[in-house]
N, C-alpha and C positions, 0 to 999 in steps of 0.2 A: 670730826664729823661735820658735814655741811648742813646748813639750815636752808629751808625752802626760801628761794629768792636769791641765794648766793650765786654769783656768776664766776665760772671758771673760764679764763681767757687764755688761748693758746695761739701763738703765731708760728707757722712753719714755712720753710721755703717751698716754693712750687717746684718740687723735685721728687722723683720716685723714691729716693732714699728716705724721704720724710713720711712715707705711707705708713710703715709699721709704727713709728713713734706716735703718729696721729691716732691711729686705730687703738693703740695701747692706752692713750690718754682718754679716748672716748669710752673705751671698755671700763677703765678704772672709775670714771665718773658715773657711768651707768650702774656699776656694781655697788658703788657707794649709795646710790639712790635705791637700788634693789630691783627685783624683777627676775623672771625666769630666763633661762639661756635661749629659748626660742625667740623671745621678743628682743633680747640683747643682740642676737644674730641678725635680726631684721635691721636694727639700727646700724650695726656695723657694716652690713652690705650696702646700705644707702649712703653712708658717709664715705665708704671706699669708692663707690661708683661716682659720687659727686667729685671727690678729690681726684680720681683718675681722669675724669673728663676735663677738669681744670688743667691738670699738668699736661694733658694730651692735646688740647684744642684752644685754650684761652690765649696763648701767646705764641708768637713765632719762635721766641727763645725764652725759656723760663728763668734764666739767670737774672737775679735782681728783683724777682717778683715773689710775693708771699701770699699765704692763705691764712686768714684770721678765722678762728673758730671760737664762738662763745656758747657755753653750755650752762643752762640754768634749770633747776627744779622749780617750775613755775607754780606748782601746787603739789601736795603730797602724791608722789608716785608718777607725776607727769613732767616730762622734760621738754625743753626747747633747745634746739641746736641751730645756731645761725652761722652759716659759712659764707665768708665774703672774700672776693678776689678782685683784682684790678685788670682782669682780662677783657676780651671782647664781650660785648653785650650778648647774653644768652639767657633766655627765659625757658627753662626746661618744661615749665608747666603748660606753655603754649604748644608744645610739640604734639603731633598726633599720636594716638594710642598705637601700640604695637599689636599686631594681630597674632596673639599667642596660639590661635587655633591652627595656624598654618604649620605644615611640616617644616622641620629645621632647614631642609635644603631649598624650601620655597621662600624663606624669610630673608629680608634685607638685613645686612649687618648693622648692628647698633640699635639703640632705643630701649634695650632691656633695663638699663639702669634707671631710666625715666619711669618705666613700668614698675620697677621695684619701689621707687620713691612714691608713686601714686598709690600703689597697693599696700605697702607696709606702713606708711606713716599715717597718723590720724589727721594731720593737716599739713599744708605746705603753702608757702607764699614766696613770691619773687619780687624784688624791687631793684631798680637801678637808680643809684644816686651818684650824679657826676660820672666818674669813670669806674665806679665800683658796682659789682654784682653782689646782691645779698639774697641768699636763699635760707629761709627759715623753715624748719620742720619741727613738728611736735609728735610725741609718742607717749602714751600712757603705759608705763612699765609695770605698774601694779595698781589695783583699785583699793582704796582705803578699807572698804567693807571686807574685801578678801583678806587683808592683813589682820583685821579684827578676828575673823573666823579662824585663821591659822593659829593665832595666839590663844584662842579659847580652849578651855579644858573640857 
Protein backbone atom coordinates (compact mmCIF):
# COMPACT_ATOMS: atom_id res chain seq x y z
CA UNK A 1 0.00 0.00 0.00
CA UNK A 2 1.20 3.50 -0.81
CA UNK A 3 1.58 6.24 1.72
CA UNK A 4 0.66 9.86 1.06
CA UNK A 5 3.68 11.51 -0.53
CA UNK A 6 4.98 8.37 -2.23
CA UNK A 7 5.82 9.01 -5.88
CA UNK A 8 5.18 6.53 -8.67
CA UNK A 9 7.37 7.23 -11.70
CA UNK A 10 6.76 5.76 -15.10
CA UNK A 11 8.58 6.31 -18.38
CA UNK A 12 6.98 5.19 -21.62
CA UNK A 13 8.01 5.58 -25.23
CA UNK A 14 6.17 8.28 -27.15
CA UNK A 15 4.29 5.64 -29.14
CA UNK A 16 0.65 4.68 -29.58
CA UNK A 17 1.45 1.16 -28.36
CA UNK A 18 2.25 2.64 -24.94
CA UNK A 19 -1.19 4.23 -24.51
CA UNK A 20 -2.86 1.19 -22.88
CA UNK A 21 0.04 0.38 -20.51
CA UNK A 22 0.15 4.03 -19.44
CA UNK A 23 -3.58 4.20 -18.80
CA UNK A 24 -3.47 0.88 -16.93
CA UNK A 25 -0.72 2.23 -14.66
CA UNK A 26 -2.64 5.46 -13.98
CA UNK A 27 -5.81 3.48 -13.26
CA UNK A 28 -3.96 1.14 -10.87
CA UNK A 29 -2.48 4.14 -9.04
CA UNK A 30 -5.87 5.87 -8.74
CA UNK A 31 -7.58 2.68 -7.56
CA UNK A 32 -4.95 2.31 -4.87
CA UNK A 33 -5.71 5.85 -3.69
CA UNK A 34 -9.46 5.24 -3.96
CA UNK A 35 -12.40 7.14 -5.39
CA UNK A 36 -15.39 6.41 -7.56
CA UNK A 37 -15.39 5.28 -11.17
CA UNK A 38 -16.78 8.58 -12.50
CA UNK A 39 -13.85 10.57 -11.12
CA UNK A 40 -11.38 7.87 -12.20
CA UNK A 41 -12.85 8.11 -15.71
CA UNK A 42 -12.22 11.86 -15.77
CA UNK A 43 -8.58 11.37 -14.81
CA UNK A 44 -8.12 8.69 -17.48
CA UNK A 45 -9.72 10.84 -20.19
CA UNK A 46 -7.34 13.71 -19.41
CA UNK A 47 -4.21 11.53 -19.30
CA UNK A 48 -5.28 9.83 -22.54
CA UNK A 49 -5.84 13.18 -24.27
CA UNK A 50 -2.53 14.63 -23.10
CA UNK A 51 -0.59 11.52 -24.13
CA UNK A 52 -2.36 11.33 -27.50
CA UNK A 53 -1.50 14.97 -28.19
CA UNK A 54 2.14 14.34 -27.31
CA UNK A 55 2.47 11.36 -29.64
CA UNK A 56 0.51 13.15 -32.38
CA UNK A 57 2.10 16.61 -32.36
CA UNK A 58 5.19 16.92 -30.14
CA UNK A 59 7.75 15.47 -32.57
CA UNK A 60 8.21 15.00 -36.28
CA UNK A 61 9.19 11.41 -35.44
CA UNK A 62 8.45 9.83 -32.06
CA UNK A 63 11.24 7.26 -32.19
CA UNK A 64 13.74 7.86 -29.41
CA UNK A 65 11.40 10.10 -27.44
CA UNK A 66 9.69 9.28 -24.18
CA UNK A 67 7.05 10.55 -21.82
CA UNK A 68 7.66 10.69 -18.08
CA UNK A 69 4.73 10.43 -15.70
CA UNK A 70 4.99 11.09 -11.95
CA UNK A 71 1.98 10.28 -9.80
CA UNK A 72 1.68 11.26 -6.14
CA UNK A 73 -1.04 11.27 -3.52
CA UNK A 74 -0.25 14.77 -2.26
CA UNK A 75 -2.79 14.61 0.56
CA UNK A 76 -5.37 12.01 1.53
CA UNK A 77 -7.52 11.39 -1.52
CA UNK A 78 -5.88 14.07 -3.69
CA UNK A 79 -3.50 13.15 -6.49
CA UNK A 80 -1.01 15.00 -8.63
CA UNK A 81 0.03 13.73 -12.04
CA UNK A 82 2.96 15.38 -13.81
CA UNK A 83 3.43 14.53 -17.48
CA UNK A 84 6.72 15.58 -19.08
CA UNK A 85 7.95 15.32 -22.65
CA UNK A 86 10.80 16.70 -24.74
CA UNK A 87 8.61 17.77 -27.64
CA UNK A 88 7.82 21.15 -29.12
CA UNK A 89 6.87 23.78 -26.56
CA UNK A 90 3.12 23.62 -26.09
CA UNK A 91 1.15 25.19 -23.27
CA UNK A 92 -2.39 23.79 -23.40
CA UNK A 93 -3.54 26.15 -20.68
CA UNK A 94 -3.02 29.19 -22.94
CA UNK A 95 -5.26 27.77 -25.66
CA UNK A 96 -8.66 29.42 -26.13
CA UNK A 97 -11.72 27.64 -24.80
CA UNK A 98 -13.71 25.46 -27.16
CA UNK A 99 -17.23 26.65 -27.83
CA UNK A 100 -19.14 23.57 -26.71
CA UNK A 101 -22.41 25.36 -27.46
CA UNK A 102 -21.87 25.08 -31.21
CA UNK A 103 -23.40 22.24 -33.19
CA UNK A 104 -20.88 19.49 -33.98
CA UNK A 105 -20.83 20.36 -37.67
CA UNK A 106 -19.99 23.99 -36.83
CA UNK A 107 -17.04 23.22 -34.52
CA UNK A 108 -13.40 23.21 -35.49
CA UNK A 109 -11.61 19.89 -35.06
CA UNK A 110 -9.52 19.70 -31.88
CA UNK A 111 -9.49 21.38 -28.53
CA UNK A 112 -11.83 19.05 -26.65
CA UNK A 113 -8.92 17.43 -24.82
CA UNK A 114 -7.92 20.82 -23.42
CA UNK A 115 -11.57 21.44 -22.54
CA UNK A 116 -11.65 18.15 -20.61
CA UNK A 117 -8.40 19.03 -18.84
CA UNK A 118 -9.73 22.41 -17.73
CA UNK A 119 -13.16 21.04 -16.82
CA UNK A 120 -12.31 17.73 -15.11
CA UNK A 121 -9.15 18.61 -13.19
CA UNK A 122 -9.14 20.60 -9.95
CA UNK A 123 -5.97 22.43 -10.96
CA UNK A 124 -3.45 22.41 -13.78
CA UNK A 125 -0.13 24.08 -14.44
CA UNK A 126 2.31 24.16 -17.34
CA UNK A 127 6.03 24.86 -17.23
CA UNK A 128 8.76 24.69 -19.82
CA UNK A 129 12.24 23.96 -18.48
CA UNK A 130 14.96 23.80 -21.11
CA UNK A 131 13.61 21.51 -23.82
CA UNK A 132 10.99 19.85 -21.65
CA UNK A 133 7.25 20.45 -21.27
CA UNK A 134 5.82 19.74 -17.82
CA UNK A 135 2.05 19.58 -17.32
CA UNK A 136 0.86 18.98 -13.77
CA UNK A 137 -2.77 18.25 -12.94
CA UNK A 138 -4.42 17.57 -9.60
CA UNK A 139 -7.67 15.84 -8.75
CA UNK A 140 -9.46 15.13 -5.49
CA UNK A 141 -10.48 11.48 -5.83
CA UNK A 142 -12.28 11.41 -2.50
CA UNK A 143 -12.81 13.71 0.45
CA UNK A 144 -11.59 12.43 3.84
CA UNK A 145 -14.87 13.49 5.53
CA UNK A 146 -16.77 11.35 3.00
CA UNK A 147 -14.56 8.37 3.81
CA UNK A 148 -15.30 8.83 7.50
CA UNK A 149 -19.05 8.81 6.77
CA UNK A 150 -18.76 5.67 4.62
CA UNK A 151 -17.00 3.86 7.44
CA UNK A 152 -19.49 5.03 10.07
CA UNK A 153 -22.08 2.60 11.40
